[in-house]
Phi, psi and omega in degrees: 000143179259136179284136181297152176303149184300324183295323179293318181296317182295316180300315179297316180297319179297314179300322179294316180296321178294320179296322179294317181295318177299318181297316177295322179292338180293342178279351177286147178286145178302139182292150175294137183299340180276350183287155183297148176263132181242133173264125181242132184206157163280169172281166176304137177068010175257112185262357179278086192271345184304314179299321178295323176296317177300320179294316181299315178290331172292326176290323175297322177296328180280356177099009178273152167274138186230138168247114186256122183263346176080203188274148170050060181288151173280126189307318180295320179297318181299316179295324178296320178297318180297315182292326180286316188272334181051059183291164174299319180202160171246132180246130180241144175240139177221123177266342185241135177297332181294346178273357186270339193302325185249024189262348188298316177301317177299314181296321182287328173302312181296317183293330179291346175272358182082025181248134178292146177238116178248134185236156177191177182113162185303329182292344178268359179080196187262007176213190183267010187293320180290320179298319179296317182298327180273355176094014178291154175288322184201156175245139180239147182264346184197165175302323177298321178294319179299315179300315181293326175297320181298330179289342184256000183288141174296152181297319180235084183297151181289140174284118182266130177292153177296123183287153175288146178300146175249173175302322180297321177299317178294322178294318177300321179295322181295316180295320180295319182297323187250021186295328179299314177293319180298318174302318178300314179299319182294315177303314181296323178293320178292322180295316180298327179275010179064023175280332177240142164290158177306318182293318180292323179298318180294318181287336185273344187304313185290316184287336173294325179286318189283322188266000000 
């Protein structure tokens, strides 16, 4: 018997976990139509949607109406959803730091509409420093924290103008543009330092660039 590829096993495990979260969420009472609407999504190029789903179901359980967009939304589609739905707040989840690089403009566009942006997930680290650098309104450490943050948001958040690009933004854009080459150099350096076997280095090249 051949063992299934690791990616297939991971995909199946994720599908089972998401199904379980949906099943548990089905026991929540439907939210009152007068309750605020929250839009919950992963960041662009972030496919790890399970944490965002847990947050979405936690908000439903707390009585909020939720529009859940799932993993890796297309930015223009997401902005159209924001403009159409006019949510009370937009929540983003990121499990990987590599999904943060191109998000500052998106977060600032949403805040320029007068909508709060709350972010969370392992990609943002253990405090709010990365969230603040990207222009988020707030960072949350857990689904329960996300629910409590919503209760403290001002009724009419200030519309923030789009900030001018900084040197840090230019550097981030350069890194994003050349990340494939940078990842290749890193893999080659690790291989030369005997951290990776040749076979592992070859198989790792693509996922290090993508993830």
